[in-house]
NUKOLVO-563335 format. One line per field, with one value per residue: residue number from 1; y, x, z of N, C-alpha, C, O in turn; residue in three letters. Coordinates in steps of 0.001 Angstrom, whole numbers, plus 524288, in hexadecimal, padded with zeros to 5 digits. Each point is the difference from the previous one (the first is absolute). Layout:
BEGIN
n <- [NUM,...]
nyy <- [Y,...]
nxx <- [X,...]
nzz <- [Z,...]
cayy <- [Y,...]
caxx <- [X,...]
cazz <- [Z,...]
cyy <- [Y,...]
cxx <- [X,...]
czz <- [Z,...]
oyy <- [Y,...]
oxx <- [X,...]
ozz <- [Z,...]
res <- [Ala,...]
END
This chain:
BEGIN
n <- [1,2,3,4,5,6,7,8,9,10,11,12,13,14,15,16,17,18,19,20,21,22,23,24,25,26,27,28,29,30,31,32,33,34,35,36,37,38,39,40,41,42,43,44,45,46,47,48,49,50,51,52,53,54,55,56,57,58,59,60,61,62,63,64,65,66,67,68,69,70,71,72,73,74,75,76,77,78,79,80,81,82,83,84,85,86,87,88,89,90,91,92,93,94,95,96,97,98,99,100,101,102,103,104,105,106,107,108,109,110,111,112,113,114,115,116,117,118,119,120,121,122,123,124,125,126,127,128,129,130]
nyy <- [7FB5F,7FBE7,7F94E,7FCDF,7F776,804CA,80213,7FBAA,7F811,801C5,80272,7FE2C,803CB,7F911,7FCF4,80661,803B3,7FB47,803F5,80816,7FCA2,8042C,7FAC3,7FC84,7FCFD,7FF9B,8037C,803E8,80853,7F99D,8044F,7FE50,8013C,7FBEC,7F93F,80336,7FFDF,8080A,800AC,7FAB9,802E2,7FE24,7FBA1,803DC,7FD1E,8047C,803C6,8020C,80328,8078E,7F961,80679,7FD7F,8010C,7FF9D,7FDF6,80545,7FD63,80888,8051E,8042B,804B6,7F79D,8052B,7FA50,805C3,7FB39,807A8,7FF96,8016F,80602,7FA3F,7F78A,8023B,80231,8086D,80453,80231,8070D,80524,8067A,7FD1B,807DF,80037,80582,7F8E2,805C3,7FF71,7FC17,7FDC8,80627,800B2,7F9D8,80158,8057A,7FC41,7FB23,803C5,801A4,7F971,7FE07,80488,7FDBA,7F90B,80103,8039E,7F92B,7FF76,80885,7FA41,80777,7FD24,80451,7F95D,7FD22,7FECF,7F769,7FC39,7FFC6,7FA44,7F864,80055,7FFF5,80581,80198,80358,7FA49,7FD45,7FDF5,7FCCC]
nxx <- [80331,805B8,7FC87,8082B,7FF9F,80227,7F8E5,80179,800A8,80877,7FA64,8083F,7FED0,7FD44,807F5,8014C,7F808,7FCEB,8032B,7FCC0,7FA20,7FB42,806AB,7F915,8072C,7FACE,80419,7FAA1,7FF6C,7FC93,7F91B,80296,7FA9D,7F858,8023C,7FB2D,806BC,801D5,80838,7FC74,807FE,7FAA8,8055F,8035E,806C7,80441,7F960,800B9,80736,7FE2C,7FE9C,7FA78,7FF9F,7F7B7,804DD,7F7DB,80297,7FB65,800D0,7FF8C,8062C,805B5,80052,8071C,7FD59,80639,7FAE5,7FBC9,808A5,7FD62,7F9BB,8000E,801CF,7F791,7FEF0,8025C,7F8B8,7FA25,80214,7FF48,7FA2F,80693,7FE0F,7FD68,7F94A,7FB5D,8002B,7F927,800AF,8085B,8054F,7FFEE,8044B,80893,802EB,80082,8070E,807A1,800D7,8022B,8088D,80532,7FFF7,804D7,80896,80247,80076,808AF,7FDE8,7FD5D,8047E,7F96C,806C4,805A9,7FDCD,80041,7FFB6,807E3,80571,7FCF3,80347,80781,80098,7FA31,80877,7FE16,7FD60,7FB21,8086B,7F8F2]
nzz <- [80000,8052B,7FBA0,80011,801B4,7F8FF,80490,7F88E,80395,80080,80635,7FDBC,7F840,7FB73,7FE24,7FA2E,80008,7F95C,7F8E3,80028,7FA84,80613,8022C,7FBE1,803EA,7F8F9,7F919,7FA2D,80295,804E9,7FC91,80833,7F947,80143,7FAE2,7F96A,7FA65,802F7,802F1,7F9DE,8023F,7F940,8054E,7F8D0,804C0,7F9C5,8045B,80885,7FC33,7FC22,7FA86,7FDAB,8086A,7FD2F,80755,7FD43,80666,7F8DE,801CD,7F8FC,7FB7C,804B9,802B5,7FFCA,7F9DE,80272,7FACD,7FFA5,7FF19,8082E,80125,7F96B,8016E,7FF72,7F79B,80056,8022A,7F9EE,7FB49,8070F,7FF6B,7FAEC,8033C,7F7B0,80145,80238,8068C,80587,7F81F,7FEA8,7FCC3,7F74E,7FB7C,7FEF1,7F9CE,7F818,7FE85,7FDEA,7F771,7FAAE,80022,7FAA7,7F78B,7FDD0,7FEB0,7F84E,7FA6F,7FEE6,8000D,7F9E5,8005B,7FB12,80380,8001C,807EB,7F74F,7FE47,7FFB2,7F91D,7FA3A,802E4,7FB8C,808C2,7FC9A,7FE0E,807C1,7F9FB,806B2,80120,8043C]
cayy <- [804A1,80490,7FED2,803EB,7FEC8,801A7,7FC4B,80341,8001F,802D0,8054E,80018,80511,7FFD3,7FDCA,800D7,8017D,7FB40,7FD81,80123,7FFEC,7FB8B,7FB78,7FAD1,7FC0A,7FB6C,7FB39,7FB82,7FEAF,802E6,80495,80211,8059F,802D5,7FC89,7FE10,7FC4E,80259,800C7,7FCC1,7FF0F,7FA74,7FE68,7FC6C,7FF87,7FC67,80334,802E8,7FE75,8027C,800DB,80076,80084,8034C,7FDF0,80407,7FE50,8048C,7FFD7,7FE28,7FC12,7FB6A,7FF18,80068,7FF54,8020A,7FC5F,80198,7FC84,7FA7F,7FD90,803AC,7FE27,7FC11,7FAB8,7FEB2,7FD85,7FAAA,7FCF0,80059,80261,80462,80295,7FED5,80474,8006C,7FF9E,7FAC5,7FD3E,7FC8D,80358,801C2,7FBC3,7FFC7,8048C,7FF13,7FC4A,802F1,803D8,7FD3E,7FEB2,804F6,80163,7FC76,8014B,8052C,800E6,804A7,80034,80165,801DA,7FF31,804F1,7FFB8,7FD40,803FC,7FF7B,80151,8058F,802F2,8000D,802E4,8059C,80367,8054E,801D0,7FC2B,7FD8A,7FBDA,8017B]
caxx <- [7FCCF,8035D,804D6,801F3,7FE0B,7FA9A,7FC9D,7FC83,7FA88,7FF46,801EF,801EA,7FF0C,7FAF9,800B0,80568,80057,7FFAF,8051B,80250,7FBD6,8001D,7FD9A,8009A,800F8,7FD35,802F7,7FC81,7FD69,7FB32,800D9,7FB54,80106,7FEE7,80106,7FB1F,7FD7A,7FBFF,80246,804AB,8023F,80168,80360,7FD4D,80353,7FE7D,7FE96,804E7,8033C,7FE7B,7FA55,7FDAC,7FA5A,7FE96,7FBC6,7FD6C,7FBDF,7FC8D,7FC82,7FAC6,80033,802C9,80523,80034,80534,800D3,8042B,80320,7FFD4,800AC,7FC31,7FDB9,7FAAC,7FE6B,8014D,80556,7FFA8,7FDF7,802BA,805A4,80281,8037C,80156,8053D,8036E,8019C,805A5,8014C,7FAFF,80014,7FF67,7FA8D,7FCD0,80114,7FD54,7FA5A,7FEA5,80042,7FBC4,7FB0D,7FFF7,7FF2C,7FA7C,7FCE9,8011B,7FE10,7FABD,8003E,7FE1D,80428,7FDFD,80330,7FEBA,8003F,7FB59,7FBF9,7FB3F,80138,80120,7FB2F,7FCE2,802B6,7FEF3,80403,7FFE5,80113,7FE3F,8047E,7FF0F,80238]
cazz <- [80000,80049,7FD4F,7FC56,7FAC4,7FF0B,7FD50,7FCD4,801B0,804E9,80073,80566,80270,802B4,8053C,8019B,80589,8032D,80095,80522,803EE,80393,7FD7E,8024D,7FC0D,801F7,7FEE8,7FF65,804E9,80102,8034D,8027D,7FF90,804DC,80470,80253,7FC78,7FCAC,7FACD,7FFB1,7FADD,7FFF7,7FBBE,7FC6A,7FB5E,7FBD3,7FB7B,7FF8E,8047C,804EA,7FFF7,8052B,80085,80464,80342,80315,8039B,8001A,80484,7FE9D,7FBDF,801E4,7FDA9,7FA50,7FDC1,7FAC2,7FEA3,7FB81,7FB79,8015B,7FC83,7FC49,7FEFF,803DA,7FE25,8019B,8052D,7FFB0,7FC06,800F9,7FB76,8011A,7FB16,7FDFC,800EA,80579,800CB,801E2,80073,80495,8049B,7FFE7,8022A,805A2,80244,7FFC1,80429,804E9,7FFF9,800EA,80594,802BB,7FF4D,80347,80581,80172,7FE01,7FCB7,7FAA0,7FC5A,7FB02,7FB51,7FD84,7FA48,7FE1B,7FF19,80323,80572,8003C,7FF12,804D4,80425,8007B,7FDBC,80222,8054E,803DD,80294,803CB,8050F]
cyy <- [804EF,7FF0E,80438,7FF28,8019F,7FBC8,8032C,80073,802E2,80574,800B8,8054A,80004,7FDC5,800EB,8016F,7FB3F,7FD98,800CF,80053,7FB4B,7FB70,7FB09,7FC35,7FAE1,7FAD8,7FB1E,7FE28,8032B,80493,80204,805E7,802E6,7FCA8,7FDC3,7FC47,80255,800F2,7FCF3,7FF7F,7FA69,7FECE,7FBDD,7FF35,7FBF4,80308,80385,7FE83,8025A,80101,7FFF9,80051,80386,7FDA5,80466,7FD7D,804C3,7FF64,7FDD8,7FB88,7FAE4,7FF48,7FFC8,7FF6F,80223,7FD49,80184,7FC38,7FA4C,7FC9F,80444,7FEBB,7FBDD,7FA6D,7FE5F,7FD51,7FA49,7FC93,7FFF6,801FF,804B3,80289,7FEE3,80466,800AC,7FF1F,7FA77,7FD0F,7FC7B,8032E,80236,7FBDD,7FF7E,8047D,7FF34,7FC37,802D1,803DF,7FD70,7FE73,804E7,801AE,7FCB0,8016C,80519,800F4,804BD,7FF20,80181,801A0,7FED2,80490,7FFD8,7FD66,803F5,7FF3A,80150,805E3,80349,8008B,8033E,805BB,80307,8056E,8030A,7FC42,7FD27,7FB8E,801C3,7FB9D]
cxx <- [80367,80541,80176,7FDCA,7FA46,7FD15,7FBBE,7FA77,7FF21,8025D,801A1,7FF26,7FAD7,8007A,80578,80092,7FFAD,80555,80257,7FBE3,800B8,7FD2B,80120,800D2,7FDC5,802D3,7FC94,7FDA8,7FAF7,80141,7FAC1,800CD,7FF42,800DA,7FB1D,7FCF3,7FBDF,801D9,80522,801A8,801FE,80366,7FD3A,8032A,7FDF1,7FEA1,8049E,80344,7FE32,7FA2F,7FDD4,7FA14,7FF01,7FB4E,7FDF0,7FBF1,7FC7F,7FBD9,7FA97,80019,80265,80526,7FFC0,8059E,7FFFB,804E5,8033E,7FF54,8010D,7FC53,7FDFD,7FA43,7FE97,8017E,80585,8000A,7FE72,80307,805ED,802E5,80338,80155,805A2,803D6,80177,805E0,801A2,7FAEA,7FFD0,7FF35,7FA71,7FC86,800C2,7FD20,7FA24,7FE3A,7FFF8,7FB82,7FAC4,7FF89,7FEFC,7FA47,7FC85,80098,7FD61,7FA52,7FFBC,7FD71,804A9,7FD83,803E6,7FEAA,8001F,7FB29,7FB93,7FAF6,800D7,800AE,7FB12,7FCBD,80273,7FE82,80496,7FF68,7FB8E,7FE1E,804B9,7FE2B,80265,7FF55]
czz <- [80000,7FD61,7FC1B,7FA84,7FF86,7FCFD,7FD5D,80229,80522,7FFAE,805AB,802A6,80301,8057F,80236,805C7,8039A,8011C,8056D,80450,80399,7FD6A,8030F,7FB81,8020D,7FEFB,80004,80526,8006C,803A2,801F7,80096,80526,804DC,80285,7FC70,7FC71,7FA6A,7FFDB,7FA49,80018,7FB46,7FCAD,7FB04,7FC1E,7FB21,7FE8F,804C4,8052E,8006B,80589,7FFA4,804AB,802C4,8035E,8037E,800D0,8042E,7FEA5,7FC0E,801E4,7FD2A,7FA07,7FE36,7FA74,7FDFB,7FB46,7FB89,80158,7FCC0,7FC57,7FEF7,8040B,7FE69,8017A,8054F,7FF8B,7FC2E,800A1,7FB30,801BD,7FAC7,7FE5C,8011F,805BC,8006A,80173,8011E,804D2,804FF,8003D,80278,805EE,802BC,80008,80447,80549,80067,80115,805C1,80343,7FFA0,80384,805C5,801AB,7FE76,7FC6A,7FAB5,7FCA5,7FAE0,7FBAF,7FC63,7FA0B,7FDAC,7FF3D,80324,805C9,80089,7FF68,804FD,80460,7FFFC,7FDB8,80272,7FD7A,8043A,80236,8038B,80529,803ED]
oyy <- [803E7,802D0,80327,803B7,7FE62,7FD5B,80357,803FC,8004E,800FD,80128,80050,80353,8008F,7FD52,7FED2,8005B,7FD28,7FC76,801BC,7FC2A,800A8,7FFAF,7FFEA,7FE24,7FC3E,7FC36,7FB4F,80448,7FFCF,8019A,801BF,8031E,801DC,7FD93,7FE92,7FD1D,80010,80140,7FE72,7FEA1,80197,7FC90,8010D,7FC56,7FF72,8006E,7FDE2,7FD4C,8038E,7FCF6,8014C,800EC,7FF3E,802B8,7FC7E,80317,7FBBA,7FCA8,7FC37,7FBC2,803AA,7FD7F,80274,7FE29,80131,7FCFA,7FEAA,7FD04,7FBD1,80470,8037C,7FD41,7FCBC,7FB57,7FCDE,7FCAB,7FB40,7FD8B,7FDBA,8033A,7FD42,7FF75,7FF2B,803AE,7FCED,7FE06,800A8,7FFA4,7FE5A,8008E,80141,7FF29,7FF32,80175,800D2,7FF57,800C6,80218,80050,7FFCC,801BF,801F7,80015,80058,80398,80227,7FBAD,80351,7FD1A,800E4,7FFC4,80321,80054,8022D,803D6,80253,80273,80410,803D2,80125,80250,7FE95,8016B,7FF9B,8013B,80029,7FF39,80236,80085]
oxx <- [7FEA2,803C3,7FCBB,7FF4F,7FCB7,80239,7FD96,7FD71,7FB90,80394,7FCBE,8003B,7FF3A,7FC61,80195,80408,80157,800A1,8027D,80129,80285,7FBB5,803A7,7FCE8,80192,7FF30,80124,7FF56,7FF9D,803B7,7FCAE,802E2,80359,7FF48,8004F,7FB94,7FD70,7FCD9,803B3,7FCE7,80350,7FECE,7FD54,7FE0E,7FD37,80292,8017C,7FDDF,80026,7FE55,801B7,7FDD3,8037B,7FBDC,802F9,7FD28,800BC,7FDF5,7FE07,7FD16,7FE46,801F2,7FC93,80384,7FD16,8045A,80350,7FB97,801AE,8017F,7FF2C,7FCDE,80375,8011A,8011B,8037A,8022A,8003A,802BB,803E8,7FE33,80178,80375,804BC,802D2,8023F,803E4,7FDA6,7FBF3,7FD2C,7FDD0,7FC93,7FC3B,7FD7A,7FD62,7FBEC,7FC61,7FDCE,7FCDB,7FBC3,7FD20,7FDBA,7FC57,7FC2C,7FDDF,7FD80,7FBCC,7FFF9,80320,7FCDF,804AF,7FC4C,7FD53,7FF1E,7FE15,7FE0C,7FC96,7FDB6,7FF7D,7FD25,7FD67,7FF20,8048A,7FBCF,7FF26,8007F,80437,7FB54,80445,801A1]
ozz <- [7FD8C,80109,7FE6C,7FD07,8031E,7FCA7,8027A,7FF28,801D3,7FCF2,80358,804CB,80364,8031E,803AB,80256,8049A,803D3,80219,80456,7FE90,7FDEF,8031C,7FC53,80426,802E3,802BC,800D5,7FDD9,8030C,7FCE9,8036E,8017D,80461,80423,8013C,7FD21,7FC5E,802CE,7FCAB,80335,7FBA0,8020A,7FBBA,80164,7FBF9,7FB72,803C1,803F9,802C7,8034F,7FBE9,80330,7FDAD,802A1,7FE59,8039D,800D3,802D6,80094,7FE89,7FD92,7FDBE,8022D,7FCA5,801AB,7FE44,7FE9F,7FCA0,7FE2A,801AA,7FEEA,801E8,8035B,80070,8011B,802B6,800B6,7FCE6,7FE5E,80312,7FC55,8034D,7FFD9,8014A,7FD11,7FDFB,80424,80293,80386,8043E,80321,802DD,80404,803C3,80269,80318,80435,802FA,80240,803D9,803DC,8026D,802E9,8044C,801FE,7FF16,7FDE5,80188,7FDC7,800A0,7FCF0,7FD85,7FB49,803D7,80224,80276,80373,80287,800A1,803E2,7FBE0,800B7,801E2,7FB49,8049F,7FDB2,800DB,80017,8047F]
res <- [Unk,Unk,Unk,Unk,Unk,Unk,Unk,Unk,Unk,Unk,Unk,Unk,Unk,Unk,Unk,Unk,Unk,Unk,Unk,Unk,Unk,Unk,Unk,Unk,Unk,Unk,Unk,Unk,Unk,Unk,Unk,Unk,Unk,Unk,Unk,Unk,Unk,Unk,Unk,Unk,Unk,Unk,Unk,Unk,Unk,Unk,Unk,Unk,Unk,Unk,Unk,Unk,Unk,Unk,Unk,Unk,Unk,Unk,Unk,Unk,Unk,Unk,Unk,Unk,Unk,Unk,Unk,Unk,Unk,Unk,Unk,Unk,Unk,Unk,Unk,Unk,Unk,Unk,Unk,Unk,Unk,Unk,Unk,Unk,Unk,Unk,Unk,Unk,Unk,Unk,Unk,Unk,Unk,Unk,Unk,Unk,Unk,Unk,Unk,Unk,Unk,Unk,Unk,Unk,Unk,Unk,Unk,Unk,Unk,Unk,Unk,Unk,Unk,Unk,Unk,Unk,Unk,Unk,Unk,Unk,Unk,Unk,Unk,Unk,Unk,Unk,Unk,Unk,Unk,Unk]
END
């Protein structure tokens, strides 16, 4: 992100002030943001090397997992399909097994945002979940 080599698809001037800001390096570990389990950054390697998910324990809605690109379509859950462009398909599968166990343990809802029927049902701004 802050390397000397420029990459055509990014404009480092949009985040240059972050380079010297206080930061936490997670090193593929989960991170409880507030220390109370309400917001947890969860490691989820496979799709990309440092892929992450966000777990929220919302007061009214309840537990919610925003899983990023771990799954693109619901069929990937039942058919064990991994996109050919994932960084490491085997690691994606390991992460998926851990994620399914986490969902069962917490009772969290997981949204597959790339799925048009799922996405169509989600509240959009200015509406929200609390």
